[in-house]
N, C-alpha and C positions, 0 to 999 in steps of 0.2 A: 502257119503252114502255108507254103506256096501252092496255089491251086493250078491244076492244068485246065485245058479248055473244057473237057468233059465235066469236071467237077464244078467249074464256074457255071456251066449251062444247067447242071442239075440243081445247084443252089438257087439259080434264078427261077427254075420251075417250082422248086419248093417254096420260095418266097411268094410267088404268085398263088400257089395252092393255099398257103397259110393265110395270106391276106384275104383271099376270098372266103375261106372258112371262118376266120375270126370276125369278119364283117357280118356274118349271118347267124352267129350264135356261139355256144360254148365249144371249146376244143380241149378235151382232156389229153394229157401227155402221159401215156401208160408205160410203166416200167416192166422189165423182165421180172418174173416171180422170184428169182433168187435174191433180188434186192441188193446186189453188190454196188460198190461205190460208183462204178462207171455208169450203170443204168440210172441210179438215183441222181447222181450229179448232173448227168445229161438232161434228165427230165426237169429238174429244178432250174437249171441254167436256162434251158430253152423257154420255159414257162415265163421267165422274166420279160420276154419280148412283147407280151400283150396281156392285158388284164383278163381277157376271155379264156386264157389258158391256165390249166392247173395240173401240177405234177401229182400223179396218183399211182397206186399199185397195191399188190397184196402184201408185200413184205419189205421190211428194212433190215438189211444185214447189220452186223455188229458195228462195223466202222461207219457205215452210212447213218445208222441211228445216232451215233455220237456226233457226227457232223451236223445232222439236221437239228438235233437238240441244242448243241452249243452255238450254232449260228442262227437259231430261230427261223430256219428256212421253211417255207410253206410246202407241205406234203400231206396228201389225204390218203389214209389207209382205206382200202376197199375190202369188201367181203366176197369170197369166192362164190357164195350162193345167194347173196342178198344185195348185190350191187344195183343201185338205182342211178341210172344215167340222167343227166339234165334233159328237161323237155326241149330246150332250145339247141340240142346237140346238132352240130353241123359238120363235124369232122373229128377224127381220132388220130393222134400221133402215137406210134409205138417206138420206143427207143431200146436198142441193145437186146433184141430178141430175134433169133433166126427162124422162128416158126410160131404159129398162133398158139401152140400148146405151151410155149415158154413164157406166156404171161399169166397162165392159170385162170383166165377169165373168158367168158363167151361175149364177144363183141356184138353189139346190136346190128342186125342186118340192114342193108341199104344205106349205111353211113360211110362216106369216103374215108379211107384209111391211108396214112402215110407212114412208111417204115424207114427209120434211120438206124443203120446197123453196120458193123464192121466184121462180122464173122465170115468165114470163107464159104459157109453153106447157107442156103436160103430155101425154106420150104413153105413160104407164103404163097397163097393163091390170090393174085391180084385181079380186081374187077375194074370196069370202066370208072374212071375218076380216082382210082387209087394211085399211089406214087411210091417208088422204092429208091432210096439212096443207100447203096451198099458199097462202101468205099474200102479200099485196101489200106487201112490205117490201123494203128495199134489200139485205139480206144474210140468209142462213140463220141466222147467229149471233144475229140478233135473235129468231128463234123459240126457239132454244135458251136464250138468256138469260131470255126470258119464262117458259119452263118451269122452269128452275132457280130463278129468283126466287120463283115461286109454290109449287113442290112440293119443291124440294131446296136451300134457301138455304145449307145447310151445305157444299154442294159447290162453292160459288163462291169457291174459293181464289184466291190471287194468280196462280198459273199458269193456272188456268181463265179468269180475267178477262182476262189478257193474250192468251190464245188468242182469246177472243171479240172483244176490241178489234182485234187484228190482222186478223181476218176482216172486220170492219166497215170498217176503214181501207182495205183493199185493194179491197173490192168497191164502195165508194163513190168510188174514185179520190181517196183522201185527203179525203173529204167533199165533193168537187166535185159529186157526184151525190146528195148526201144530202138527205133530207127531215126534217120535224120528228120523225118516229118514230125515224129513225136517230140524230139528236142526243140524243133522250131515252134511247135505249139506251146511247149513249156516256157520258152523265152517270151512268146507273145503274152502268155498269161501272167508272167512275172514282171513284165514291164511296168515300172512305177516303183515308188518307195514305200508303198503301204502293205506289201506282202513279202515277209522275210522267209525265204525258202527253208533255212535251217530250222527255225522255230516251228514252222508249219509241218515239216517232216517229222520232228519230234512228237508233235501232237498226233499226227496220223499213226505213228508207230507205237504210241503209248497205250496200246490196247491191254487192258487188264484181264487176267484169267482167274476164275474162281477156283477154290480147292478141288471141287468135283471135276471141273473142266481140265485142270492140270493133271488130275488122276487119269482122266480119259485119254489125254495125250500120251502120258507115260505108258498106259496099257497098250495103246496103239503102237507105240515104238517097240515095246517088248514083244509084240506079235509079228513084227516085220520079218519078211522072208525075202532074201535076194535070190534071183534066178536069172538064167540066160534065156532069152527068147530070140532065136536066130542070132543076129549079130549084135543084139542090144541087151543091156543089163536093166532089169526091172526090179525094184524093191516094192513089195506090196504088203498091205495090211488092211484091217477093217476097224472101224470106229463108229461110235454113235453120235459124234459131234465134232465140230471144228476140223472137218476133213481137209479143207484147203490149207489150213495152217499145218496140219500134220504132214501133208504132202510136201509142203515147203521145207519142213524139218528134215524129211527123208532126202530131198535133193541136197540139203546142206551136208549130208553125210558122204556125198560123192556119187549118189545114184544117178544114172543117166535119165531114167524115167521112174517116177513115183506114182503108184496107184493105190488109192484108198477107197474102199467100198463101204457102203452103209445099207442096212436093211431096216426099214421101219414102216409099220402100218401097211404091210403088203407091197411096199415100193422099195426097189433097189436103186441106189445111186452110186455111180462111179465118179471119182474126182481124180484127175491126172495132172501132173506137172512134169516138165522136162527142162533140163539145163539149156542154156543158149547154144552151147557147143553141140548138143544133141540135135537141136532143131536145124542147125546149119549143116549137119551131116545127113539130113533126110527125113527126120521125124516131124510129122505135123499131127499133133494130138487131136485137133478139131476134125480133120479128115478121118482119123481112126475112129473117133467116137461116132461120127456120122455113119461110118461103115458098120459099126456095132449095131446101130439102130436099124440099118438095112437088113442085117442078118437075123437079129432076134427080136426086133420091134423096139418100141419106146422112142425116145427122142435124144439125140446127141449132137454135139458140135462144139465149136469154140475156136480157140487160137492155136497157133503152132506149139506154144509152150505151156498152155493151160486150157483144159477142156473138161467136159463132163457129159454124162449120159444118165438117164433115168428111165425106168420102166418096170413093169410087173413081171420080172423074171428072177429066178433064183440067183442069189448073190454069187455063188460059185460058177454058175453058167455064164453070168455076165463077165466076171473076171476072166474066165477061160477064153471067151470070145475076144476080149481086148488083147490078151497075151498072144493068142494065135495070130491075130491080125498084125501085131507088131513084128512077129517073126517073118512075115512075108515082105517086109520093107528092107531094101538093100541099103547098105551103109556106104556113103560116098567116099569114105577114106579107106574102105576095105580093099 
């Protein structure tokens, strides 16, 4: 990815911050609690730059878990209530999280924090010594690859590049939501003869589904309802699992916007997807989910074509808030 002057300056500041932190002690690289491939891949790849860094977090998503296990990549699972931080802790890096609540952990006070993120929203409160790199890119792995390419090229092993590519693949929806910068990063990661794109894509997409999960997807599809919200078509349903995959299936039916809700243990979660054409005509799901959080509480945000919200609000009320906000957005082709 070609860097502009601001990005180059921010990478230099990050390198200086990281060099100082690693020289004084341990620097955990904490992932977003959803454990998706972008956050896990970013953390593992970045941690390869120095032995005092370790990728860690609450959760590994399905694809991320398969990648970590198949590549024997180092990742430490943390506990929400019993996390013990290293005594020599000198800094913490958080990747792919737009707010402190999106990591699911309480960070120790007084420790410098650096945030690497690509979401359009940011609710972090920074203190002296903290750093924020919030770039307008399609995946956090693009920021990490830019750093490694510039300051630690020897760290870009085959395993690291696979982690970077997997994060880029999943966060761009297999490049359906990619831009020129995302494609440039992909070319950068694929440079060399040791990473065959077609074979790797088959592995990433070879996700198996158990009979119970397949049944859950089918029930979610059978409950789907299509409605018009202002100028937009929304197909929505609810499910107990695999919300992201179910939303993707709904988009595959021709829906402009897919909304899948889930209620579990007193917590409601919304997952939304939009087609590329829909985002080009004015929909930004990340902004909508952030507005949902402003209206009814909870936390929300994400990308233009993929976003989520979670909070302790009734499922129907959360869905209604999202649908009402979509109706206020004008359509550029109208």
